N, C-alpha and C positions, 0 to 999 in steps of 0.2 A: 176288145178285138174289133168291134164295129167302128170305133174311132180310128183305129189303125188303117182299116179298109177304106174308110172315107178319105183319110189324108192321102192314101196311096192313089185314089182316083183323081185327086186334085192335082197331082204332080204332072209335069209335061210327059208326053208319050215317050220321049227319048230316055228320060230318067227312069220311067217305069220299066223299060226294057232292060236297062243296065242292072237295076236292083233285082229283077226276076232272074237274070242270068247268074248273079252272085249267089242267090239263095239256092238255085239248083246245084251249083258246084259244091256248096257246103254240105248239102244233104248227101251227095254221092260220096264224099270223103269220109263222112261219119259212118256210113253203112258198110264201107269196105273193111274186111278182117285184116289184123296185123300179126304176123308170125313172130316178129321181133319182140313184141310186147309179151307174147305168150312165153317165149324162151326166158326173158328177164324175170317173169313171175315164177317160173319153175326154179331158177337159180336161187332166189331168196328163200323159197320153201325148203330147199335142201341144206342151206347154210345155217339157219337158226332154228332152234327148237322152242317149244312153248314152256313157260314157267321157269325159264333160265335167265340169270342176270349176266349181262355182257358188259365189257368195258367199252365206254363210249368216248370218242375223242374229245379233248377238253374244249374244242371249239363248239361242241353241241351240248355241253352240260356245265353246271356250276361246280367249281372245284370244291372238294371236301378233304379235310385232313385225314391222313391214314389212321386206321384204328388198329391197335395192337392189344394183345393180351397183356395183363399187368406184369407178369414175369418177364415177357419178352421186352417190354418197355424198360423195366429196371435194368435188364442186361444190356440193352442198347445204351442207356445213359451212362452206365459204368464204363462201357467200352469207349464212349466218346470222351469221358473224363480222363481215362488212362491215356488215350491218344493225345489229348491236350497236354497232360503232364509230361508225357514222353517228348512231345514237341518242345515244351518249355525247357526241359532239362537239356535237350540236345542243343537248343539255342544258347542256353547259359554256358554250356561246356564249350561251345564254339566261340562264344564271346570271350571267355576266359583265356582260351588258347590263342585268341587273336591279338592279345595285348603284348606289346614289346616293351620290356622294362630294362632300363639302363641304370646302373648304380655307379656313382662317381665319388672318388675321394678328391676333394678340391685341391688343386695345385696352385702355386703362386701365379697370379695374373688371371685366374679363372673368374668369370662373372656368370650370372644366370643367363645372360644373352648368349655368351659363348657356348655354354653347355647345351642350350636349346638348339643353337645353330649346328652344333656338332652331331646331333642326332636327327637333324632334318626338320625341326619344328620352327614355326614362324615367329617373327618378332612381335606379331600381334598378340600372341599368348603372353609373351614376356611383358608387354605393356599392360595388358589387362591384370596380370598377376601383381605387377608393381603398384597398382592402384589400391590393392587390398591393404588394410591397416597393419595387420600382423606381418604380412609379407614385406611391406615397406620398412618395417622396423628390423626385420631379421635377414632378408634376402638381398638387400641392395648392396651389401658388402660381405662377400664370402671370404672366410679365412682358410688358409692352407691346412689340410688335415681334416676338415669338416666333411660330413657325409651327406649326400643327397641322392634321392632316387626319383627318376622321371619315367612315366609310362605313357605310351601312345597306342592307338588302336591300329588295325590293319590298314586303315585309310590314311595313316600318317598324322592323325589328329591327336592333340594333347588330351589325356584322360585324367591323370593325377600326378601329384608331386609330394614326396615325403622328405622333410628336412629335419635332421636330428640336431636340435638346439643344444641339448645336454643329455647325459645318460638317462634322464627320466622324462624329458619333454621332447615331443616331436610336433612340428608344424605340418599339417596335412592340407593340401590344396587340391580341389577337384573341379572338374568342369562337366556340367550337365545341361544340355539344351542351350548352349552358348552362355550359360551363367556360371561364374566362378565363385566357389565357396571355400572358406578357410576355417580351420579349427585347431586348437592346441590339444593334444592328447598327452596326458600325464600318467606315468606308471605309478603304481602304489608302492611307496617306500616302507620297508620293514626294517626295524632296528633289532639286532641280535647282540647278545653279550658274548665276549670271547675272553678266554683266560690265557695268560702267558707267564712263565717264570724261568729263571735261570740262576746258576751259581757262577760267580766270576772265577775264571781260571787264569787267563793271561791279562785280559783287560775288559772293561765294561762294554765297549763297542762290540767286540766280537761275541761276547756272551749274549748281548741283546739281539744281534743278527741271527745267531744260532737259535734263539727263541722265536724267531719269525717276525720280529719287529722291523718296521721301516725306519729309515733315517730320521724322518720327521717325528716319529714316536720316541725314538731314542733321545732326541733333543728335548722333547716334552718332559721326559722323565728327569733329564739333567736340569732342566729349568725348574721343575717342581721342587726338587730337593737341593737345588743349587744354593739356597740360603743357609743350609745346614751342613752340606757335604762339599768338600773340595774334590771334584771329580778327577783332578789331575794328580793330586798328592795324597789324598786321604784313603783311597780305595786299596783294599788288600785282597789277596787270593782267599777264596772262601766266602767273601761277601756275597749276598744274594738279593734278589728282588723278585717281586711278583706283582701282577696287575690284572685288573678286569677293565676291558675297554669295549666300546661299541663298534659294530660293523653294520653298514647299511647295505640293504639288498633291494632291488627293484624287480618285481615279478620273478623272484627266486634267483636273480643274477647278482653277484657281488658288485657293489659300486665302489665303496671306499671305507677306510677306517674312520671311526668317529672319535668322540671324546674319551679320554681316560676317566673311568668312573671311580676307581679306587686303586691305590698303589701302596706298596710296602717296600722299604729298603732297609736291609740289615748291613750296617757299616761298622766294622770292628766291634761286633757284638752289641752295638747300639741300634735300636729300632726306631725308624721314622715312618710315619704314615701320612697319606694325603687322600682326602675324600672330596669328591666334587659335589657341591650343593646346587640347589635349583637356581641360584643367582649367578651360576657360572664360575664362582670362585672356589678355591681349594682351601681346605682346612685340615689340621691334624685331627685324629680321631676324637680328641676331647674338645675340639671347636676353636683352636687357635689358628689364625690365618697363616698360610704357608709363606705369604709375602712378609718379609722382614723389612726393617727400616733400611738395611744395607744388603747389597749383594756381597758375597764373600770374595768374588773375583771381578776385576774391572776389564779383563781381556781374556780371550781364548788363546792360551799360550802353549808353547811346546816344552819349555823347561824354565826353571828358575836359575839364573846365573849368579845371583847374590841374594842371600837371605838377610833378614833383620839382624844386625850385629852392632852393638854399641862400641866395639873395639876392633872394627874391621881394618885391614891394611888396604889403603886406597890403591886400585889397580894402575892409576896413572902417576900419582905422586910418590907412591911407595910408603907414605907416612900413615900413622894410625889416625883414622878418622871414622867416627861413628857412622854406620850405615843405618839410617833411621827409617828405612823402608824395605820393600822387596822389589827386586828387578826381575821382570817377566820377559823372557825372550820369545819372539814370534816374528813371522815374516813382516818386512817393511810394508806399511799401509794397512795393517790389521786394525779394525775399528776398536776404539777405546770407549768404554761405557762409564757413565757416572754411576757409582755404586749406590747412591741414594738421592732422594729429592733434595734440592737446595738452590742457593743463589751463587752465581759465579762472582767471586770477590776479586779475582785477578785472572786475566787472560793475556799473556804477553810473551816476550822473548828476553833471555839474558845469556851472558857468555857461558855460564856454567850449567844452567838448567835447560838451555835451548828453548824450544817452544813449550810453554807450560800452562796449566789451568789449575786454579785453586777454587774449591767449592766449600762454602760454609752451609752446613745442613741445619744446624740450630746452635744454641749457645754452648752445647757440649761437644759436638762433632764437626771436624773439618777433614777433608781429603785433598791430596795433592797428586797431580799427574805431570810427570816431567819427560823431556826429550822427545816430544811429539813431532812427527813429520809435518802435520797440519793441525791447526786449531779450527774447530767448527762452532765455537761459541764465543760470545763477547762478554766483557766485564759488565756486571749488573743484570745479566740474563738469568731467568729462572729455568732450571732444568728438572726433568723427571728422572726417576730411577730407571736405569737402563738406557737412557738417551745417549746417542753417539756425540761425544764432545771433541773428538779428534782422531788421528790415526797414528799408529806406532812408527817411530823413526829413530834417528841417531843424532839429533841436533844437540848442541852443547858439548861439554867435556865428557865424552864417552869413548869406549873402545869398540862398540858395535850397536846394532839396532836393538832396542829393548824399551820397555816402559818401567820407569821408576815410580812406585806407588807408595804413598805415605798415608797413615791413618792416625789422626790426632784426637785425643780425648782430654777435654779441659786443659788444652795447651800442652799436653805431654804426648810424645810420640809412642805409639804402641805397635806391637807386631801385628800387621794386618791379617796374618794367617791364624793367629791364636787369640786375638782379642775377643772378649765376650761382647757379642752384639746385643743391642736392646731387644727385649722380647717383642714378639708380634702381638697385635691386638686380637681380642676374642671376637667371635661372632656375636651379633646383636642379641641382647637378652631375650627379646620376643621370638627369635628364631632358634634359640639354642635347644629347646626341648625337641622340636621337630628335627633339627639337625642330628641330635644324638640318636634319635630313632633310625634315621637313614644310615648314620655311621655304624651303628651296631649291626644292621642288616648287611652292609657291604663288607665289614670286617669278617662277619660270619661266612659270607660267600667266599671270600679270599681263603680263609682257613679250610673250608670244605674242599675247594678246588686244589689246594696244596696237599691235603690228605689223599685225595683221589690220585693226584700226580705221583705222590710218594708210593702209594699202593701199587700203581701201575709199574713204576720202576723196580719195585721189589719183585713183582711177578715176572718181569722180563729177566 
């Protein structure tokens, strides 16, 4: 304090006067009472009470997480989860409803680009899809009748494409975040056994149709037993047949008929059987191949105009001249088949035979085919059984279109319709035991189904 006084005395007189004046003013201000201050103090005392916790603005305190009771917390979490799930479901439903799907049956001239343009999609999508390997293989050339499904979202953007390749395979292409993906989806195929049988009343074809068989199945049966039965001339009223065949289903939906597994044909009280083995070939129930060395018929004919007759009256000359073959009448151009495997020893034309083909099968058998419209084989050529060697016509000395067919055994002409054909070969010895087991099972199934069918008919 003494030092302050000493310093004050050393100041000039003018400065000491100013400092003294300021000091006096300050003292006066401090000593004067303030009513506003008193009113403010009273307000604070009326607003807050002691020992009470009040909420303080965040600007004046450190934020703390809210504290809940355990039950309240669990309830809040469940509420939030439900709200999220509800939101997701709502979004999913909205998304599903926002897809626009168009299904097309491809018409002639349609391309993927045309279909995309038709529903307002860009060529950019078509280009990107065409770069995918599976799409490049299957979608670049659409065929009339094929089915394709294309979907876009509410913004008009491509979402996915489904292209049915076949009844069990679908190509699926999708777009996600500008990335295109493809995959093949294959249905599971199930094979079921089906039974059919019928008795012939008017003809074989009608009986088979009434039994629910398709034209392809009818031809399969005729082919199986065609080595043993002449389906044009040997069938009689009361003949019957039965068979077990496969049917294919995909996801429970019928696809198509499959292989014949077993068949039986009763022709003029003679029983013939055919069993399919694992090698895909057919054998009789005792293991002899259904395929014989010769087909009984070289052509699908409508009637026989002239049978084998050593003392026939010739229709043109009127004289007695042996007819050493059988004349089969059919529409001009009907395919002619080689009845057995062999080598063509002559293929040519003559005044009386017209276009003709002679086939030597071995040292014992030779067959001849006359009056062909066209020849489709040449001399020296090897042919297979059933191979088309020409078409039916009316060349040479004839009165109408037909095939003249001859069958020669050791140089002697035999009646093609009645000649005993060489026996078929048996199944390989190493396979025979297993085949006989399969055969026994299939014949038993046939008999069981026939008995069930008979019992059902009696009940009705």
